N, C-alpha and C positions, 0 to 999 in steps of 0.2 A: 428491500432487504438490507440489512445492515452489512458493513464490510470494514475490514482493516484499512483499506485504502481510503475509504470515505472519511474515516475518523482522522487517519494521518494527514490527509490532505486539508482537513479543517483545522487541524492543529497547526500545520505549516502556514495556512493562510493567517491565522492569528499571530504566529511568531514573526511573519514577514510584514505585519501591519495592515493586512488587507481588510480585517475587521477589528472592531474594538473589543476589550475584554467583556464588556456587557453583552455585546452580540455573541461572542464565543461562549460565555456561560449560559446564556439562554438557549443556544443551539444544543449544547452539551446536556443540559437539564431535559430538554424535550427529546433528544435523541436516545438518551438513556433510560427514559421513563419506563418503557415496556420491552426493553431490549431482550430480556430473558424469554420473551415470547416469540422472538423473531430472529435470534441469532445463536451461533454455536458458543461453546465456553470460551474460546480464544478471543472472540469479538467482544463478549461480555467482559472478559477480564481487563481488555484494554479500555473499553468505555468506562468501566468503573474506576480504573486506575486514573484516567484523565479527570474524572469527577473528584477523585480524592485530593488530587493536586489543586484544583480549583477551590475546593472547600478549605484547604489549608490556607490559601492565599486570602479567601473572602474572610476568614476568621481572624487574619493578622498573624498567623503562626509563621508565614514566610513572606519575604519581600518580593518585588516584581523580578529582581534579577534571578532569585531562587525559583520563582514560578517558571520563568522561561527555561531555565536549566532543567527543571524537573519534567517539564512537559516534553523537552527534547529526549530526555533519558527514558521517559515512559514510552515514547513511540518507537525509539530506536531498536528494541528487540523485535518489534513487529514490523519494521520498515519493508515497504514494497519498493524494490529497486527496478525501475523501468529502463531496460536496456534495448537499444536498436542497433543491431549489427547487420552489416551487408550480407547478402547472400551471393553464392556463386554457383553457377550451374556447371555441373559435372556430367559430361556425356561419355558413356561407355559404348564401344561397339557392340554389334550383335553377339549376345552371349552364345557360347557353344552348347549344343544339345537342346536348343529352343527352336521350335518351329515359327520363326518370324520372318517376315518378308526381308529381302536383301537391303531394304532401305531403313529397316527398324533399328532403333537404338533405345537405350535406357537412359532416362534423364533423372537426376536426383537434384534436389535443392539442399544445400549445405550451409549452415551458418558458421561463419569464421570466428573463432575465439581469439581475440587479440591479448 
């Protein structure tokens, strides 16, 4: 199944020099081929926007600097930010009105927002 993160990751791989333009273009063409049958509108829009930038570059309408800028700008609105935050355990004593053993407590996991 197609995903925003998969497309964004592949764009980043190209922008970071992990794959050549030719490899990226080939992947994009193959990935976009039947995307309307396997993805929602948001993912289709992103895949087609990336294809549009690649077509502009291949036809000589934009240079490599502009290609890179346009690809970055294309994925930015769809960016998936992966954040890892530490969790803290919060332990409360026995709640009043509940029939719990004297040793019982409630434990919650809470993510801290820095």
